[in-house]
Backbone atoms as SQL, in Angstrom:
CREATE TABLE atoms (id INTEGER PRIMARY KEY, chain TEXT, resi INTEGER, resn TEXT, atom TEXT, x REAL, y REAL, z REAL);
INSERT INTO atoms VALUES
  (1, 'A', 1, 'UNK', 'N', 1.622, 35.377, 2.713),
  (2, 'A', 1, 'UNK', 'CA', 1.746, 33.963, 2.490),
  (3, 'A', 1, 'UNK', 'C', 0.653, 33.186, 3.228),
  (4, 'A', 2, 'UNK', 'N', -0.334, 33.859, 3.732),
  (5, 'A', 2, 'UNK', 'CA', -1.392, 33.125, 4.414),
  (6, 'A', 2, 'UNK', 'C', -2.612, 33.025, 3.512),
  (7, 'A', 3, 'UNK', 'N', -3.218, 31.870, 3.524),
  (8, 'A', 3, 'UNK', 'CA', -4.487, 31.700, 2.832),
  (9, 'A', 3, 'UNK', 'C', -5.537, 32.420, 3.663),
  (10, 'A', 4, 'UNK', 'N', -6.655, 32.745, 3.038),
  (11, 'A', 4, 'UNK', 'CA', -7.695, 33.432, 3.799),
  (12, 'A', 4, 'UNK', 'C', -8.194, 32.566, 4.956),
  (13, 'A', 5, 'UNK', 'N', -8.108, 31.270, 4.788),
  (14, 'A', 5, 'UNK', 'CA', -8.472, 30.333, 5.850),
  (15, 'A', 5, 'UNK', 'C', -7.590, 29.097, 5.705),
  (16, 'A', 6, 'UNK', 'N', -7.276, 28.479, 6.808),
  (17, 'A', 6, 'UNK', 'CA', -6.508, 27.233, 6.741),
  (18, 'A', 6, 'UNK', 'C', -7.249, 26.175, 5.936),
  (19, 'A', 7, 'UNK', 'N', -8.570, 26.265, 5.908),
  (20, 'A', 7, 'UNK', 'CA', -9.372, 25.293, 5.151),
  (21, 'A', 7, 'UNK', 'C', -9.160, 25.409, 3.653),
  (22, 'A', 8, 'UNK', 'N', -8.612, 26.542, 3.199),
  (23, 'A', 8, 'UNK', 'CA', -8.325, 26.733, 1.781),
  (24, 'A', 8, 'UNK', 'C', -7.021, 26.073, 1.348),
  (25, 'A', 9, 'UNK', 'N', -6.192, 25.691, 2.310),
  (26, 'A', 9, 'UNK', 'CA', -4.899, 25.080, 2.005),
  (27, 'A', 9, 'UNK', 'C', -5.085, 23.625, 1.565),
  (28, 'A', 10, 'UNK', 'N', -4.582, 23.290, 0.391),
  (29, 'A', 10, 'UNK', 'CA', -4.690, 21.920, -0.104),
  (30, 'A', 10, 'UNK', 'C', -3.970, 20.955, 0.843),
  (31, 'A', 11, 'UNK', 'N', -2.845, 21.388, 1.391),
  (32, 'A', 11, 'UNK', 'CA', -2.108, 20.516, 2.312),
  (33, 'A', 11, 'UNK', 'C', -2.929, 20.238, 3.574),
  (34, 'A', 12, 'UNK', 'N', -3.669, 21.219, 4.052),
  (35, 'A', 12, 'UNK', 'CA', -4.538, 21.001, 5.218),
  (36, 'A', 12, 'UNK', 'C', -5.649, 20.007, 4.859),
  (37, 'A', 13, 'UNK', 'N', -6.234, 20.163, 3.676),
  (38, 'A', 13, 'UNK', 'CA', -7.307, 19.266, 3.226),
  (39, 'A', 13, 'UNK', 'C', -6.803, 17.827, 3.119),
  (40, 'A', 14, 'UNK', 'N', -5.607, 17.667, 2.549),
  (41, 'A', 14, 'UNK', 'CA', -5.028, 16.329, 2.428),
  (42, 'A', 14, 'UNK', 'C', -4.679, 15.760, 3.802),
  (43, 'A', 15, 'UNK', 'N', -4.214, 16.613, 4.696),
  (44, 'A', 15, 'UNK', 'CA', -3.897, 16.159, 6.052),
  (45, 'A', 15, 'UNK', 'C', -5.171, 15.687, 6.760),
  (46, 'A', 16, 'UNK', 'N', -6.269, 16.373, 6.542),
  (47, 'A', 16, 'UNK', 'CA', -7.537, 15.942, 7.135),
  (48, 'A', 16, 'UNK', 'C', -7.956, 14.584, 6.570),
  (49, 'A', 17, 'UNK', 'N', -7.770, 14.389, 5.258),
  (50, 'A', 17, 'UNK', 'CA', -8.064, 13.086, 4.645),
  (51, 'A', 17, 'UNK', 'C', -7.200, 11.995, 5.276),
  (52, 'A', 18, 'UNK', 'N', -5.914, 12.318, 5.504),
  (53, 'A', 18, 'UNK', 'CA', -5.004, 11.355, 6.115),
  (54, 'A', 18, 'UNK', 'C', -5.484, 10.968, 7.510),
  (55, 'A', 19, 'UNK', 'N', -5.929, 11.942, 8.287),
  (56, 'A', 19, 'UNK', 'CA', -6.404, 11.655, 9.652),
  (57, 'A', 19, 'UNK', 'C', -7.577, 10.677, 9.609),
  (58, 'A', 20, 'UNK', 'N', -8.501, 10.890, 8.696),
  (59, 'A', 20, 'UNK', 'CA', -9.644, 9.986, 8.567),
  (60, 'A', 20, 'UNK', 'C', -9.165, 8.574, 8.235),
  (61, 'A', 21, 'UNK', 'N', -8.213, 8.470, 7.313),
  (62, 'A', 21, 'UNK', 'CA', -7.670, 7.156, 6.949),
  (63, 'A', 21, 'UNK', 'C', -6.976, 6.502, 8.148),
  (64, 'A', 22, 'UNK', 'N', -6.232, 7.286, 8.901),
  (65, 'A', 22, 'UNK', 'CA', -5.530, 6.758, 10.076),
  (66, 'A', 22, 'UNK', 'C', -6.536, 6.247, 11.104),
  (67, 'A', 23, 'UNK', 'N', -7.589, 6.995, 11.332),
  (68, 'A', 23, 'UNK', 'CA', -8.605, 6.536, 12.294),
  (69, 'A', 23, 'UNK', 'C', -9.219, 5.214, 11.838),
  (70, 'A', 24, 'UNK', 'N', -9.479, 5.097, 10.550),
  (71, 'A', 24, 'UNK', 'CA', -10.066, 3.853, 10.035),
  (72, 'A', 24, 'UNK', 'C', -9.092, 2.687, 10.165),
  (73, 'A', 25, 'UNK', 'N', -7.817, 2.949, 9.884),
  (74, 'A', 25, 'UNK', 'CA', -6.813, 1.895, 10.038),
  (75, 'A', 25, 'UNK', 'C', -6.669, 1.483, 11.499),
  (76, 'A', 26, 'UNK', 'N', -6.683, 2.454, 12.390),
  (77, 'A', 26, 'UNK', 'CA', -6.481, 2.143, 13.810),
  (78, 'A', 26, 'UNK', 'C', -7.657, 1.356, 14.400),
  (79, 'A', 27, 'UNK', 'N', -8.800, 1.394, 13.751),
  (80, 'A', 27, 'UNK', 'CA', -9.929, 0.562, 14.201),
  (81, 'A', 27, 'UNK', 'C', -9.605, -0.925, 14.114),
  (82, 'A', 28, 'UNK', 'N', -8.600, -1.278, 13.322),
  (83, 'A', 28, 'UNK', 'CA', -8.205, -2.673, 13.152),
  (84, 'A', 28, 'UNK', 'C', -7.259, -3.152, 14.251),
  (85, 'A', 29, 'UNK', 'N', -6.732, -2.221, 15.037),
  (86, 'A', 29, 'UNK', 'CA', -5.768, -2.580, 16.079),
  (87, 'A', 29, 'UNK', 'C', -6.481, -3.326, 17.206),
  (88, 'A', 30, 'UNK', 'N', -5.746, -4.166, 17.909),
  (89, 'A', 30, 'UNK', 'CA', -6.347, -4.844, 19.072),
  (90, 'A', 30, 'UNK', 'C', -6.788, -3.818, 20.120),
  (91, 'A', 31, 'UNK', 'N', -7.814, -4.147, 20.842),
  (92, 'A', 31, 'UNK', 'CA', -8.327, -3.238, 21.878),
  (93, 'A', 31, 'UNK', 'C', -7.275, -2.980, 22.953),
  (94, 'A', 32, 'UNK', 'N', -6.346, -3.905, 23.134),
  (95, 'A', 32, 'UNK', 'CA', -5.285, -3.711, 24.126),
  (96, 'A', 32, 'UNK', 'C', -4.367, -2.542, 23.759),
  (97, 'A', 33, 'UNK', 'N', -4.423, -2.090, 22.515),
  (98, 'A', 33, 'UNK', 'CA', -3.591, -0.973, 22.062),
  (99, 'A', 33, 'UNK', 'C', -4.304, 0.378, 22.168),
  (100, 'A', 34, 'UNK', 'N', -5.527, 0.388, 22.648),
  (101, 'A', 34, 'UNK', 'CA', -6.315, 1.620, 22.684),
  (102, 'A', 34, 'UNK', 'C', -5.585, 2.771, 23.352),
  (103, 'A', 35, 'UNK', 'N', -4.974, 2.536, 24.491),
  (104, 'A', 35, 'UNK', 'CA', -4.299, 3.603, 25.223),
  (105, 'A', 35, 'UNK', 'C', -2.795, 3.607, 24.973),
  (106, 'A', 36, 'UNK', 'N', -2.371, 2.833, 24.001),
  (107, 'A', 36, 'UNK', 'CA', -0.949, 2.784, 23.665),
  (108, 'A', 36, 'UNK', 'C', -0.778, 3.266, 22.219),
  (109, 'A', 37, 'UNK', 'N', -0.567, 2.363, 21.306),
  (110, 'A', 37, 'UNK', 'CA', -0.265, 2.746, 19.927),
  (111, 'A', 37, 'UNK', 'C', -1.415, 3.491, 19.257),
  (112, 'A', 38, 'UNK', 'N', -2.625, 3.052, 19.470),
  (113, 'A', 38, 'UNK', 'CA', -3.777, 3.714, 18.840),
  (114, 'A', 38, 'UNK', 'C', -3.838, 5.182, 19.241),
  (115, 'A', 39, 'UNK', 'N', -3.694, 5.445, 20.510),
  (116, 'A', 39, 'UNK', 'CA', -3.753, 6.812, 21.012),
  (117, 'A', 39, 'UNK', 'C', -2.620, 7.652, 20.451),
  (118, 'A', 40, 'UNK', 'N', -1.410, 7.128, 20.451),
  (119, 'A', 40, 'UNK', 'CA', -0.271, 7.881, 19.934),
  (120, 'A', 40, 'UNK', 'C', -0.416, 8.170, 18.447),
  (121, 'A', 41, 'UNK', 'N', -0.852, 7.174, 17.691),
  (122, 'A', 41, 'UNK', 'CA', -1.004, 7.335, 16.242),
  (123, 'A', 41, 'UNK', 'C', -2.056, 8.369, 15.903),
  (124, 'A', 42, 'UNK', 'N', -3.218, 8.266, 16.513),
  (125, 'A', 42, 'UNK', 'CA', -4.296, 9.196, 16.166),
  (126, 'A', 42, 'UNK', 'C', -3.975, 10.620, 16.616),
  (127, 'A', 43, 'UNK', 'N', -3.299, 10.772, 17.741),
  (128, 'A', 43, 'UNK', 'CA', -2.903, 12.118, 18.191),
  (129, 'A', 43, 'UNK', 'C', -1.884, 12.727, 17.242),
  (130, 'A', 44, 'UNK', 'N', -0.898, 11.934, 16.835),
  (131, 'A', 44, 'UNK', 'CA', 0.125, 12.441, 15.909),
  (132, 'A', 44, 'UNK', 'C', -0.508, 12.851, 14.589),
  (133, 'A', 45, 'UNK', 'N', -1.399, 12.014, 14.065),
  (134, 'A', 45, 'UNK', 'CA', -2.043, 12.315, 12.789),
  (135, 'A', 45, 'UNK', 'C', -2.892, 13.582, 12.883),
  (136, 'A', 46, 'UNK', 'N', -3.696, 13.686, 13.928),
  (137, 'A', 46, 'UNK', 'CA', -4.565, 14.863, 14.089),
  (138, 'A', 46, 'UNK', 'C', -3.756, 16.136, 14.306),
  (139, 'A', 47, 'UNK', 'N', -2.555, 15.992, 14.823),
  (140, 'A', 47, 'UNK', 'CA', -1.693, 17.143, 15.077),
  (141, 'A', 47, 'UNK', 'C', -1.231, 17.819, 13.785),
  (142, 'A', 48, 'UNK', 'N', -1.176, 17.082, 12.693),
  (143, 'A', 48, 'UNK', 'CA', -0.694, 17.658, 11.428),
  (144, 'A', 48, 'UNK', 'C', -1.621, 18.780, 10.954),
  (145, 'A', 49, 'UNK', 'N', -2.911, 18.523, 10.687),
  (146, 'A', 49, 'UNK', 'CA', -3.764, 19.636, 10.253),
  (147, 'A', 49, 'UNK', 'C', -4.004, 20.667, 11.355),
  (148, 'A', 50, 'UNK', 'N', -3.984, 20.226, 12.614),
  (149, 'A', 50, 'UNK', 'CA', -4.198, 21.172, 13.712),
  (150, 'A', 50, 'UNK', 'C', -3.076, 22.203, 13.767),
  (151, 'A', 51, 'UNK', 'N', -1.832, 21.768, 13.581),
  (152, 'A', 51, 'UNK', 'CA', -0.717, 22.711, 13.591),
  (153, 'A', 51, 'UNK', 'C', -0.713, 23.603, 12.353),
  (154, 'A', 52, 'UNK', 'N', -1.154, 23.087, 11.225),
  (155, 'A', 52, 'UNK', 'CA', -1.286, 23.934, 10.039),
  (156, 'A', 52, 'UNK', 'C', -2.323, 25.029, 10.281),
  (157, 'A', 53, 'UNK', 'N', -3.422, 24.656, 10.906),
  (158, 'A', 53, 'UNK', 'CA', -4.467, 25.632, 11.208),
  (159, 'A', 53, 'UNK', 'C', -3.955, 26.684, 12.181),
  (160, 'A', 54, 'UNK', 'N', -3.264, 26.238, 13.221),
  (161, 'A', 54, 'UNK', 'CA', -2.757, 27.193, 14.200),
  (162, 'A', 54, 'UNK', 'C', -1.717, 28.121, 13.573),
  (163, 'A', 55, 'UNK', 'N', -0.822, 27.555, 12.790),
  (164, 'A', 55, 'UNK', 'CA', 0.195, 28.378, 12.141),
  (165, 'A', 55, 'UNK', 'C', -0.393, 29.392, 11.193),
  (166, 'A', 56, 'UNK', 'N', -1.405, 28.975, 10.454),
  (167, 'A', 56, 'UNK', 'CA', -2.059, 29.887, 9.514),
  (168, 'A', 56, 'UNK', 'C', -2.707, 31.056, 10.228),
  (169, 'A', 57, 'UNK', 'N', -3.104, 30.839, 11.458),
  (170, 'A', 57, 'UNK', 'CA', -3.739, 31.901, 12.230),
  (171, 'A', 57, 'UNK', 'C', -2.766, 32.825, 12.944),
  (172, 'A', 58, 'UNK', 'N', -1.481, 32.523, 12.877),
  (173, 'A', 58, 'UNK', 'CA', -0.477, 33.354, 13.544),
  (174, 'A', 58, 'UNK', 'C', -0.213, 34.624, 12.747),
  (175, 'A', 59, 'UNK', 'N', 0.406, 35.590, 13.399),
  (176, 'A', 59, 'UNK', 'CA', 0.551, 36.902, 12.782),
  (177, 'A', 59, 'UNK', 'C', 1.807, 37.075, 11.940),
  (178, 'A', 60, 'UNK', 'N', 2.806, 36.196, 12.091),
  (179, 'A', 60, 'UNK', 'CA', 4.019, 36.367, 11.299),
  (180, 'A', 60, 'UNK', 'C', 4.346, 35.095, 10.517),
  (181, 'A', 61, 'UNK', 'N', 5.091, 35.279, 9.431),
  (182, 'A', 61, 'UNK', 'CA', 5.539, 34.143, 8.623),
  (183, 'A', 61, 'UNK', 'C', 6.444, 33.230, 9.444),
  (184, 'A', 62, 'UNK', 'N', 7.258, 33.822, 10.290),
  (185, 'A', 62, 'UNK', 'CA', 8.174, 33.020, 11.106),
  (186, 'A', 62, 'UNK', 'C', 7.393, 32.089, 12.034),
  (187, 'A', 63, 'UNK', 'N', 6.351, 32.621, 12.669),
  (188, 'A', 63, 'UNK', 'CA', 5.522, 31.780, 13.542),
  (189, 'A', 63, 'UNK', 'C', 4.840, 30.681, 12.732),
  (190, 'A', 64, 'UNK', 'N', 4.325, 31.060, 11.569),
  (191, 'A', 64, 'UNK', 'CA', 3.651, 30.102, 10.693),
  (192, 'A', 64, 'UNK', 'C', 4.627, 28.987, 10.320),
  (193, 'A', 65, 'UNK', 'N', 5.845, 29.350, 9.926),
  (194, 'A', 65, 'UNK', 'CA', 6.856, 28.361, 9.546),
  (195, 'A', 65, 'UNK', 'C', 7.152, 27.423, 10.714),
  (196, 'A', 66, 'UNK', 'N', 7.167, 27.967, 11.921),
  (197, 'A', 66, 'UNK', 'CA', 7.416, 27.144, 13.108),
  (198, 'A', 66, 'UNK', 'C', 6.342, 26.061, 13.240),
  (199, 'A', 67, 'UNK', 'N', 5.096, 26.412, 13.052),
  (200, 'A', 67, 'UNK', 'CA', 4.015, 25.435, 13.178),
  (201, 'A', 67, 'UNK', 'C', 3.999, 24.441, 12.016),
  (202, 'A', 68, 'UNK', 'N', 4.443, 24.880, 10.843),
  (203, 'A', 68, 'UNK', 'CA', 4.588, 23.951, 9.718),
  (204, 'A', 68, 'UNK', 'C', 5.668, 22.925, 10.057),
  (205, 'A', 69, 'UNK', 'N', 6.725, 23.369, 10.693),
  (206, 'A', 69, 'UNK', 'CA', 7.793, 22.472, 11.118),
  (207, 'A', 69, 'UNK', 'C', 7.276, 21.454, 12.143),
  (208, 'A', 70, 'UNK', 'N', 6.462, 21.901, 13.058),
  (209, 'A', 70, 'UNK', 'CA', 5.858, 20.992, 14.047),
  (210, 'A', 70, 'UNK', 'C', 4.961, 19.974, 13.335),
  (211, 'A', 71, 'UNK', 'N', 4.204, 20.447, 12.345),
  (212, 'A', 71, 'UNK', 'CA', 3.335, 19.553, 11.571),
  (213, 'A', 71, 'UNK', 'C', 4.167, 18.475, 10.867),
  (214, 'A', 72, 'UNK', 'N', 5.322, 18.869, 10.332),
  (215, 'A', 72, 'UNK', 'CA', 6.210, 17.890, 9.676),
  (216, 'A', 72, 'UNK', 'C', 6.684, 16.838, 10.678),
  (217, 'A', 73, 'UNK', 'N', 7.012, 17.265, 11.875),
  (218, 'A', 73, 'UNK', 'CA', 7.417, 16.315, 12.905),
  (219, 'A', 73, 'UNK', 'C', 6.302, 15.347, 13.252),
  (220, 'A', 74, 'UNK', 'N', 5.100, 15.853, 13.374),
  (221, 'A', 74, 'UNK', 'CA', 3.943, 14.996, 13.671),
  (222, 'A', 74, 'UNK', 'C', 3.669, 14.038, 12.522),
  (223, 'A', 75, 'UNK', 'N', 3.893, 14.490, 11.305),
  (224, 'A', 75, 'UNK', 'CA', 3.711, 13.618, 10.147),
  (225, 'A', 75, 'UNK', 'C', 4.716, 12.468, 10.192),
  (226, 'A', 76, 'UNK', 'N', 5.961, 12.768, 10.565),
  (227, 'A', 76, 'UNK', 'CA', 6.977, 11.726, 10.684),
  (228, 'A', 76, 'UNK', 'C', 6.613, 10.733, 11.795),
  (229, 'A', 77, 'UNK', 'N', 6.051, 11.233, 12.877),
  (230, 'A', 77, 'UNK', 'CA', 5.571, 10.346, 13.947),
  (231, 'A', 77, 'UNK', 'C', 4.476, 9.430, 13.425),
  (232, 'A', 78, 'UNK', 'N', 3.542, 10.006, 12.688),
  (233, 'A', 78, 'UNK', 'CA', 2.432, 9.231, 12.128),
  (234, 'A', 78, 'UNK', 'C', 2.956, 8.105, 11.260),
  (235, 'A', 79, 'UNK', 'N', 3.890, 8.431, 10.374),
  (236, 'A', 79, 'UNK', 'CA', 4.473, 7.418, 9.500),
  (237, 'A', 79, 'UNK', 'C', 5.147, 6.316, 10.321),
  (238, 'A', 80, 'UNK', 'N', 5.894, 6.712, 11.328),
  (239, 'A', 80, 'UNK', 'CA', 6.599, 5.750, 12.169),
  (240, 'A', 80, 'UNK', 'C', 5.623, 4.808, 12.875),
  (241, 'A', 81, 'UNK', 'N', 4.550, 5.360, 13.425),
  (242, 'A', 81, 'UNK', 'CA', 3.562, 4.522, 14.113),
  (243, 'A', 81, 'UNK', 'C', 2.844, 3.582, 13.144),
  (244, 'A', 82, 'UNK', 'N', 2.591, 4.045, 11.915),
  (245, 'A', 82, 'UNK', 'CA', 1.972, 3.167, 10.921),
  (246, 'A', 82, 'UNK', 'C', 2.914, 2.014, 10.574),
  (247, 'A', 83, 'UNK', 'N', 4.179, 2.331, 10.381),
  (248, 'A', 83, 'UNK', 'CA', 5.151, 1.281, 10.067),
  (249, 'A', 83, 'UNK', 'C', 5.307, 0.299, 11.236),
  (250, 'A', 84, 'UNK', 'N', 5.233, 0.801, 12.452),
  (251, 'A', 84, 'UNK', 'CA', 5.282, -0.068, 13.624),
  (252, 'A', 84, 'UNK', 'C', 4.065, -0.992, 13.657),
  (253, 'A', 85, 'UNK', 'N', 2.895, -0.441, 13.347),
  (254, 'A', 85, 'UNK', 'CA', 1.672, -1.256, 13.338),
  (255, 'A', 85, 'UNK', 'C', 1.764, -2.370, 12.296),
  (256, 'A', 86, 'UNK', 'N', 2.416, -2.081, 11.164),
  (257, 'A', 86, 'UNK', 'CA', 2.630, -3.121, 10.157),
  (258, 'A', 86, 'UNK', 'C', 3.550, -4.194, 10.728),
  (259, 'A', 87, 'UNK', 'N', 4.651, -3.773, 11.341),
  (260, 'A', 87, 'UNK', 'CA', 5.605, -4.730, 11.913),
  (261, 'A', 87, 'UNK', 'C', 4.969, -5.598, 12.993),
  (262, 'A', 88, 'UNK', 'N', 4.042, -5.016, 13.737),
  (263, 'A', 88, 'UNK', 'CA', 3.358, -5.767, 14.795),
  (264, 'A', 88, 'UNK', 'C', 2.250, -6.664, 14.253),
  (265, 'A', 89, 'UNK', 'N', 1.928, -6.510, 12.968),
  (266, 'A', 89, 'UNK', 'CA', 0.901, -7.342, 12.351),
  (267, 'A', 89, 'UNK', 'C', -0.520, -6.860, 12.578),
  (268, 'A', 90, 'UNK', 'N', -0.684, -5.621, 13.006),
  (269, 'A', 90, 'UNK', 'CA', -2.029, -5.091, 13.244),
  (270, 'A', 90, 'UNK', 'C', -2.708, -4.672, 11.943),
  (271, 'A', 91, 'UNK', 'N', -1.912, -4.239, 10.987),
  (272, 'A', 91, 'UNK', 'CA', -2.393, -3.863, 9.661),
  (273, 'A', 91, 'UNK', 'C', -1.359, -4.352, 8.651),
  (274, 'A', 92, 'UNK', 'N', -1.766, -4.418, 7.395),
  (275, 'A', 92, 'UNK', 'CA', -0.853, -4.891, 6.352),
  (276, 'A', 92, 'UNK', 'C', -0.351, -3.713, 5.517),
  (277, 'A', 93, 'UNK', 'N', 0.704, -3.981, 4.770),
  (278, 'A', 93, 'UNK', 'CA', 1.223, -2.959, 3.853),
  (279, 'A', 93, 'UNK', 'C', 0.165, -2.595, 2.824),
  (280, 'A', 94, 'UNK', 'N', -0.596, -3.569, 2.379),
  (281, 'A', 94, 'UNK', 'CA', -1.649, -3.300, 1.393),
  (282, 'A', 94, 'UNK', 'C', -2.719, -2.366, 1.967),
  (283, 'A', 95, 'UNK', 'N', -3.086, -2.590, 3.216),
  (284, 'A', 95, 'UNK', 'CA', -4.094, -1.747, 3.864),
  (285, 'A', 95, 'UNK', 'C', -3.572, -0.337, 4.094),
  (286, 'A', 96, 'UNK', 'N', -2.280, -0.201, 4.236),
  (287, 'A', 96, 'UNK', 'CA', -1.666, 1.065, 4.619),
  (288, 'A', 96, 'UNK', 'C', -1.098, 1.838, 3.437),
  (289, 'A', 97, 'UNK', 'N', -0.987, 1.199, 2.288),
  (290, 'A', 97, 'UNK', 'CA', -0.320, 1.800, 1.137),
  (291, 'A', 97, 'UNK', 'C', -0.826, 3.176, 0.752),
  (292, 'A', 98, 'UNK', 'N', -2.131, 3.336, 0.639),
  (293, 'A', 98, 'UNK', 'CA', -2.687, 4.626, 0.227),
  (294, 'A', 98, 'UNK', 'C', -2.402, 5.709, 1.273),
  (295, 'A', 99, 'UNK', 'N', -2.465, 5.332, 2.531),
  (296, 'A', 99, 'UNK', 'CA', -2.206, 6.296, 3.601),
  (297, 'A', 99, 'UNK', 'C', -0.736, 6.702, 3.609),
  (298, 'A', 100, 'UNK', 'N', 0.159, 5.740, 3.455),
  (299, 'A', 100, 'UNK', 'CA', 1.585, 6.065, 3.428),
  (300, 'A', 100, 'UNK', 'C', 1.940, 6.908, 2.203),
  (301, 'A', 101, 'UNK', 'N', 1.281, 6.684, 1.084),
  (302, 'A', 101, 'UNK', 'CA', 1.494, 7.531, -0.096),
  (303, 'A', 101, 'UNK', 'C', 1.042, 8.961, 0.185),
  (304, 'A', 102, 'UNK', 'N', -0.066, 9.086, 0.873),
  (305, 'A', 102, 'UNK', 'CA', -0.564, 10.407, 1.237),
  (306, 'A', 102, 'UNK', 'C', 0.388, 11.081, 2.220),
  (307, 'A', 103, 'UNK', 'N', 0.945, 10.334, 3.138),
  (308, 'A', 103, 'UNK', 'CA', 1.933, 10.867, 4.080),
  (309, 'A', 103, 'UNK', 'C', 3.125, 11.444, 3.302),
  (310, 'A', 104, 'UNK', 'N', 3.596, 10.710, 2.309),
  (311, 'A', 104, 'UNK', 'CA', 4.724, 11.173, 1.491),
  (312, 'A', 104, 'UNK', 'C', 4.366, 12.459, 0.754),
  (313, 'A', 105, 'UNK', 'N', 3.187, 12.489, 0.168),
  (314, 'A', 105, 'UNK', 'CA', 2.744, 13.681, -0.564),
  (315, 'A', 105, 'UNK', 'C', 2.622, 14.887, 0.370),
  (316, 'A', 106, 'UNK', 'N', 2.035, 14.693, 1.518),
  (317, 'A', 106, 'UNK', 'CA', 1.887, 15.777, 2.491),
  (318, 'A', 106, 'UNK', 'C', 3.268, 16.250, 2.948),
  (319, 'A', 107, 'UNK', 'N', 4.170, 15.325, 3.152),
  (320, 'A', 107, 'UNK', 'CA', 5.526, 15.694, 3.553),
  (321, 'A', 107, 'UNK', 'C', 6.187, 16.612, 2.544),
  (322, 'A', 108, 'UNK', 'N', 6.046, 16.298, 1.279),
  (323, 'A', 108, 'UNK', 'CA', 6.600, 17.160, 0.226),
  (324, 'A', 108, 'UNK', 'C', 5.947, 18.535, 0.248),
  (325, 'A', 109, 'UNK', 'N', 4.646, 18.551, 0.433),
  (326, 'A', 109, 'UNK', 'CA', 3.923, 19.825, 0.464),
  (327, 'A', 109, 'UNK', 'C', 4.349, 20.670, 1.663),
  (328, 'A', 110, 'UNK', 'N', 4.537, 20.040, 2.798),
  (329, 'A', 110, 'UNK', 'CA', 4.966, 20.773, 3.994),
  (330, 'A', 110, 'UNK', 'C', 6.381, 21.323, 3.817),
  (331, 'A', 111, 'UNK', 'N', 7.230, 20.553, 3.179),
  (332, 'A', 111, 'UNK', 'CA', 8.602, 21.020, 2.920),
  (333, 'A', 111, 'UNK', 'C', 8.579, 22.249, 2.022),
  (334, 'A', 112, 'UNK', 'N', 7.768, 22.218, 0.980),
  (335, 'A', 112, 'UNK', 'CA', 7.653, 23.381, 0.081),
  (336, 'A', 112, 'UNK', 'C', 7.067, 24.592, 0.796),
  (337, 'A', 113, 'UNK', 'N', 6.022, 24.366, 1.594),
  (338, 'A', 113, 'UNK', 'CA', 5.388, 25.463, 2.323),
  (339, 'A', 113, 'UNK', 'C', 6.384, 26.076, 3.299),
  (340, 'A', 114, 'UNK', 'N', 7.112, 25.243, 4.013),
  (341, 'A', 114, 'UNK', 'CA', 8.097, 25.745, 4.967),
  (342, 'A', 114, 'UNK', 'C', 9.163, 26.572, 4.262),
  (343, 'A', 115, 'UNK', 'N', 9.618, 26.106, 3.113),
  (344, 'A', 115, 'UNK', 'CA', 10.636, 26.843, 2.355),
  (345, 'A', 115, 'UNK', 'C', 10.104, 28.198, 1.892),
  (346, 'A', 116, 'UNK', 'N', 8.872, 28.239, 1.430),
  (347, 'A', 116, 'UNK', 'CA', 8.276, 29.529, 0.995),
  (348, 'A', 116, 'UNK', 'C', 8.121, 30.489, 2.167),
  (349, 'A', 117, 'UNK', 'N', 7.730, 29.963, 3.305),
  (350, 'A', 117, 'UNK', 'CA', 7.540, 30.823, 4.472),
  (351, 'A', 117, 'UNK', 'C', 8.871, 31.328, 5.023),
  (352, 'A', 118, 'UNK', 'N', 9.913, 30.542, 4.854),
  (353, 'A', 118, 'UNK', 'CA', 11.222, 30.878, 5.404),
  (354, 'A', 118, 'UNK', 'C', 12.062, 31.777, 4.495),
  (355, 'A', 119, 'UNK', 'N', 11.620, 31.943, 3.251),
  (356, 'A', 119, 'UNK', 'CA', 12.430, 32.747, 2.317),
  (357, 'A', 119, 'UNK', 'C', 12.127, 34.235, 2.425);
């Protein structure tokens, strides 16, 4: 169930696209948030493809599934921080729409991958 490389995984590729979008969105945050929300958001987002890569490099399906589960948690954190940034007025729903759609798509993909690895 492992791809020859984590870079071959479509979910990893989409997660990398999401991270780029998150970094661009976080550039709009006030500088006072640099070590607060900005840092938490970008770390959570970057954790998604990083955990997919680490899991793909593990030797068992069970270990891989564990890292996919961690990636799902980080994705949920990312979504939460984006929604918080909207509530705080740092970004708008319009600015965030494409990223949140990608978050939803990645979430579905991670759920499917986890189910395949766990079966």
